[in-house]
N, C-alpha and C positions, 0 to 999 in steps of 0.2 A: 460593486467589484472590490475585493479587498485589497489592502494596500500593503505597502512593507512595514514590518514592525520595526520600531525604533527603539525599543527598549534595549539599553545595554545593561553589562554587569551591574553598574553601580545604581541602576534604577530598580534592582529586583527587590529590595525592602520596600520600595513605593507601590509596587504592583502586588495586590492581594490575590491569593490563590484561591481559586474557586473550589472551595471544600464539598461542593455537592457533586457526586459522580454523575457523569451524563449517562443516562439508563441506556441509550443507544450504544454504549461503550462497555457496558458492565462485563460482557463477555471476555474481554480481554484478560482479565482477572484470572481467566482459565487457560489463558494460551501458555506456549512454552517458553522457557528462557531464551531460547534462540530467536522465537519467533518476536519477543518484547524488545530484545536486544537489537534486532534489524530494525524495528519500528522506530526506537529511540535514535539509532544511528541516522537513520532516513530524515529525522528532524533536525539532528544537531550538526551533521556532516554534510559537506558539497561534495559535487563529483570529484573534487581533488583531494579528498578526504582531510580537508581543512574545516575548522569549526567556522559554522556560518557566522558572520559579523553581527547578527541580530539574535542569536540563541541565547537562552538562559539556562537551558535544562542542565547543562554540563556544570553550571556554578552551584545547582541547588544541593542542599544538604544531603537529602535522599539519594541524589546520584552519587555523591562521592561514598555515600554508605554502601548502597546496594548494587551500584553497576560494576561487573557485569554478571555477578552471579546469583543475585536475589532481585530478579526483574520484577517479580510480581508486586514486589513491595514499592516499586517504583511507578505503578501503573497511574496513580492520581496525578503524579507530576508529568508523566508523558502525555495524559489526556489534557492537562492543563495548558502544557507548553503549545500542542497543537491548535488549541482554541485559541490562543493569543496569536498565533501565525495566521488564523483564519480570519480574525478580526481587524477592524480599523483601529489604528494606534491611538487617536484620541478617545475614540469609543471605549477602548479597552481600559484605559486609565480612569475613565469616568466610572466604569462598570466596576473596576477591580478585577476584571477577568475577561477572557477572550469569548468567542462565540460557541454556538453548540455545534456538535458534529454534524448534525442534519444540514446547517446552514453552510457549513464547509462542503459538504457532499454536493448540495445543491449548486454552489458556486463552481465547483469543479465540473458539474453536468453540463452547466450554462457554456462554459468556455470550451466544452467539447462537443457542443450541440447535441446533447443526449437529452432526450424529450422525456419529461415527467409530468407527474399532476400532484396537486397538493395533498391529495387523499393517498398517494402511494406512500407505503411504509419505507422506512430506511433502507431496509433489506431489499426490497423491490427496486428502489432507486440504485442501490449499489449492484445489483443483477444488470440493470439498464447500462450502467456504466461499464462494466465487465464485457457486457456483449459488444459495446462499440469498441472496446479497445481490442478485444479479439478478432472482430471483424477487419479492423485496419491492419492487424499483426499479420493475418492470413493472407493478406495481399503481398507480403514479401517471401510467402512461402513457395517452395517448389515440392514435386510430387514426392521426392524422397523425404522432405520434412513432414509431409501428410502421412506418410507410411511409418515414420518414427513415432507418431503420436497414436496411430491406431492402424492396424492391418485391416481393420473392417471398414475403413473410409477410402473410398476408390478415387475422390476427386476433390479439389477444392472447394466445387460447387456443393457437395455433399456435406463438406464440413461448415460451409456457411450457412446451410439449412438447419444443421444441428445448434449452430451458435443461435441463429434467429429464433428457434424454438423455446429459447430461454431456460431449457434444462440444465440450470448450471450445476446440478449435483451428478449429472451424468459423468461415469469414469473418464470418459475420452475428453469432456471439457474441463475435468479438474486436473487432468494430466497437461493439457493444452495451457490452462492458465498458470500451472507451476512452471512450467517452462518459460512463459512468457513474464512472469514475476521475476524468475531469475535473470532473464535478459535485461530486465529494467534495472534491477538492483546491480549488475555488470556494469552498467551504464552510470549509474550513480555513484559506483565506487567499489574497488574491490573488497574493502572490508566489509561491507554489508552483503555483498554477494557470498563472501566465504562463511559467514554466520548463518545465513539462509540455507546454504547447501549441507552444512552439517546434518541437518534432519534427514537428509537422504543418502547419506554415504553407506555404501555397500548395495544399494540397489540398483536395478537396470535404469532407472531414471536417471541416476547420478551421471552415468556416463553418457546419456544423451544431453541432458542440460548443461554439462560442461564439455561436453564435445564440440566438434565441429558442424553443429548443424547450421543450415545456411541462413535462416531468417534471422534479422536483427531489429525487428520492429521499427524501420526506419521512418515509417509514416508517422509512427507514434511521437518520435522524437522530433519531428519537423515541427509537431505542435508544442513539444516540451521547450525546445530552444527558444521559443518565442515568448515563454511566460515570464512575468516579473518574478522578484525573489521569493515572495510569500507563495505564488503559487507552485514554485519548484519544489515547495515542501507539501503543500497540501495535495497537490495532484498524485505524487507517487504515494504519499500516505494513505489516501481515499482508496486507491487501487490495493494496497497492502491489506488494510483494514477488510476491505470487501472480500479479498480472497480468505483471509484468516477467518471470517465469518462463514464462507461457504465450507471450508474443510472442518471446521468446528462442529458440524452437523454430521459429520462421520466418526465412528468410534475408531479406535487405534487399530483395529485388525481390518477393518473396512478400507482405511487410509493404505494400511500396508499392502493391502491386495491391489488396490488401484494404482499406487505409485511404485511397487515393486518391478 
């Protein structure tokens, strides 16, 4: 299990940055500015919108130069900072960098009792995680919430079956995951939720995710509230990255149609 990172601002110069981009996170360089800002904020800020005591991202030169308007230039630093949160403090210092995203993802899955195998790809493991999180979220939904997601779904049981089928590119599941991610970000901090929702301004989904939809993924936060400091970073970040990878497989027009 990962432990809390203890590197503080004065130690930044002692901690080498991993200059090799994690191949499983290369797609982040194509994400939108708002998406990357949300991810950076989830790493650097806590639920009270205060800087995490063990974060170094906001002290880095590239952060000062590129945040918040040129976030793609900050991707290597975002990836490196997440890798540090996922690794053991002493091992990070010996290596000069943190752990791979796959290791972080596997650790997050283990604490959430998500089953996977060594031969599963990162994308497959992310889908297992999203499915588990969505199944937990649906437990808190009522039928009005279900109808908000899709008027073609007639019951929570039908929605659970769709989730269990693993068809994460289904328009219904993309809408459901989008709402779940917004609710997660609302829990994590107003700033993160506000940046995330900018991409949906003017759409029908905007009214749904910002409105009084009943479910608040309570079961998910029962898990979250018990996590240590490092997992409070890696857990939501793994969900965010998994979500970003799903929607990256749709072009702009397809997403607009799904989320409008």
